[in-house]
N, C-alpha and C positions, 0 to 999 in steps of 0.2 A: 200194529196200528193200522188203520184204514182211514184214508182220506177220500172223501166224496166231493167232486168237482162239479158245481151246478151254476147256471145262468138263466136268466128269464129270457134274454135275447141272444140271437147269433151275433157274431161279431165283436164278443167282448174280450177276445184274447184268452179265453178259458183254456183251449187246449194247448196253445204255444207256451203260456205261462206255466201250466201244469207240468208240461214236457221238460221245460228249462228248470223248474225247481227240483223236479225229481232226478234229472241229470246231474244238478249240483249236489243233490244228497248222495247220490252215488260216489261222486268224487270225494265226499267228505267220509266215505268208508261204509256206508249203509247198503245192505242187499235191498234193492228195491224191485217193484213190479208196477208196471202200467196196465191197466185194463181199459180197452177202448168199448165204453158202454155207449158211444154215440151210434147207435145201430143205424141210423138213416145215413150217416155221413163220417164213416170211420177214418179219419184222416192222419191220426197219430203216426203211422208209418212214414207219412210224407215229412213231417217234422222231424223224426228221428233219422231220416235218409235212408229208409228200407225200402228199395225200388218195388220190390215184390209185393209189398203191403202198403203202397202209397194211397189207395182208396179202400183198404181192406184186402183180404187174401182171397184167392179163387179156388182152393183146394177143399172147402167145405169144412174146415176145422177152426174157424173164427168163433168169436163169443156168441154170436147169434145161433150158430149151429150147435155149439156145445150147450148152450142153455136149453135148446129145444131137444137135446138127447139124441141128436143125429149122428154124432161123433163121440167116442168114448173119453179122449184126452183133447183138449184145446191146444192149438199151436202156441209155442213159446219161444220167441225169437230173441236171441242174445244179441242186444244192440252193439255192444263192442264189437263183436266179431262180423256182423252182418251189415252194419250200416254203410253206405257207399260215400261217406264223406271221410277223407283222409284225416281231417282234423279231429274227428270223434273216433275213428276206428282204433282198436286195440285198447284193452283196459290197463288203465295207467296204475303204477304200484301204489298200492294202498287203497285203492277204488273198491267199491263194492259191485255186486252184480247189478246189471241194467237189464231188466227182461220186459218186453213188450208182449202182451196177449192181445192180439189185432182183432179188429172185426172182420166180418165177411163182405165181400162186394155185393152190393145190391140186397143186403140183409133186411133193412128196413125195420120199424118198430114192430112190435108183436101185435097181431090182430086178434081181437077178442071174437069167441064164438058165442053163439046164443044160448040161452036158458042156463041150466045148472052147470053146464060144461065150462062156464066163465071160471067159476071158483075152483074147479078141478085143475083146470090149465094153469091158473095163476098160482096155485099151491105147488104144482109140478115145478113150475119156474124158480119158486121160492126155495123149494128143496134142492134143486140142483146148485142154485146160486150159494146157498148156505153151505152146502158140501165143498164147492169150490173155494169159498172165503176160507173156510177151517183148514183147507189143505194149504192155502197160500200163506195163512198167518203162521203155520208152523215153519214155512221156508223162507219168509222174508220179513225184514224189520218193518217195512213200510210198503203198503200197497196204495196206490192211487186209482180211483175210478173215475174216468172222464165220462159224465153223464151227458146225454144230448140236452138241447136248451128247452126251457119251458116246464110245464106240468106234463109228464108222459109216464109211460109204464116202466122205463128205466129207473125214474127217480122214485116211483111207487115201490118197485122190486128192491131198491136200496133200503128205502124205509121198513119195509116189511122185514127183510133179512137181519137188519142190524136190531130189531126189535125181538128176535127170536131168543130164547134163553141160552142157547149155546154161544151167543155173541155177547152176552151180558158183562163179561169180565175182559172183553177185547175193547180197546179205545177206537172210537169211531168219531172222527171230526168232519165238519162240512166246511167248504169254502164256496161262497157265492161271488162269482166275478162280476164286475161291471165296468164300463168306461166311465170317465169322469164328465158326463153330459146330463142334462136334465132328464131326458127321456130315460137314459139307463139307470140313474139313481131311483127314480120312482119305480121303474121296472123291477130293480133288484129288491126294493122294501117291499113291494107288492107280492114278489115271489115267496118271500120269507112269512110275511105277517098278513098278506092279504087272503081273500076267500080261497080255500083249497090250496092255500101255500104251504110251505114246508112246516111251520109250526103246528098248523091245524091238521095237517096229514100225519105229521109225527105222532100227535097224540092220539089219532084215530086209530093207528096201527099199534099202539101199545107203549110208545115211548113216554116218560115223563117230560112234558113240554118245557119245564124249566131247566132240566138237565140237558136236554137236547139243545136249547138255546145257548147253554154255557159252552158248548161244543160246536158253535157256529161262528165263522167270522167272514168278513168281507175283503176282498182284494181288489183295489182299483188299479185299472190298466191303461196305458196310453196316456199317462199324466203329463201335462205341461205345466212347469214350474213357473209361474209369473215373476219370481224373484231372480232367475239365473242369468248368467251373462249370455245364455242363447238367445235371449229375447232383445238383446240390444239393437238389432235391426228394426224393431217396431217403431213407430212414431209415439210420441208421447201420448195422444189420444187413444192408440192401440193398447198401450201399456196400462193405462188407467182403466180401459174397458175390459181388459184380461183380469186385471186384480179385482175389479168389481164383480166380474162374473164369477171368479173363483170364491169370493165371499158369498156370493148368493147360492152357489153350489154347497158350500159348507153348512149353510143354513138349512137349505133343502135336505141335505143327508141326514141332518140332526132330527128334522121333523119327520122322516121316513124311517128312523132307527138305523140308518145307514152310516153313522158319524164315526168320529174317531174312537169312541169307546169299544165299538165292534170292529175296529179295522186291524187286520193282521199286517197288512203291507200294501205297498204302492209300487208299480211298475212304470218307469218314465216313458214317454213316447220316444221310440228309438226307429230312425229311417231304415235300418237293416231289417227290422221286423216287419216294417209297413210293406216292404217290397219281397220279403221273403220270410215266412213264417218258418223258423228252423231252430235248432239249439245255436246258443251263442257260446262259442270257445273262447278260452283265454288268448288263444293265438290271433283270434280274429279282433279281440280288444288290443292286443299288443300291435297289431297292424294298423290300428285306427280305423278299422272297418265298422266294429261295434261300439257303443257307448259303455265304458266303464261302470257308469251308474246303474245301467241295466244289468249288467253282470253281477254287481254287488247288490242289487235288488233281489235278485234271484238267489243269490247265496245267503241273503238274510232271510228270505222267505223259507228256504230249505232247513235253516237252522231253528226258526221260530215255530216251524209247524210241528216239530217233536219236542219242543222245549216246554215242560208243564208249566214252568214259572213264568213264561211269556203269556200263556193263557190265562193264568190266574191273576196276573197284573193288569190286564187291559180293561 
């Protein structure tokens, strides 16, 4: 199975949420692989605590280099073995593999060339990416591809590859991440249903649009629950304002087709993640550093993402 993580804006928590749900999936016993397709800012290494890949790797074996065929094999980092974080290091009993395919330092997005060479270059990227996906599908039960924000060649590449006949019988699902604000809700809806959005582009590259939308869901991040005890410090007027704002956002989300019927899950606002984007471990929850509700949200997302029934009943 392939999961494509997308967002229209930066700062949505796409990468840190994706990393945490994949970490939780590995703890649940699945062999998983994280592909950093955020070519301009490959920071997954920092989230996993891999010092040599904090902003991509420097030896020319990252995703950008591999897709351009300048290296025969891409780098594969065993997170359990190479993380600098003691709380994450070493693969726990019963856990699956947790592998990172990092980006390249300074890779940037792919630059088009003029004339007929455009289609030739893009087809070469598609062919190389398709070959990689087929190999990874045989090796891992779940592969998550972290795409850079907005409409870009990484998104186009993912859409082209998953429309290939060789991928037709392999499950591909899309998660669109957004914060719970007016600007992010509108942007997420526009990324999916707007001009040159995911739905329109998917159809252009050969996907059935209805089937594509059946395999797309939204994830809300940094959610403040206006009903929880954590809001007891607010004044009465602030509490009323927060509740009313939440109701307006729910209506706006429905108007932009980002509502509950297409919501896979939500991640609460967590001070730890606001200060340090990293994996949340059980030991940090036990020590009171991380919010148990955040850990539980990642666990739930990791389960729902592979559960066919969860997608059918949304």
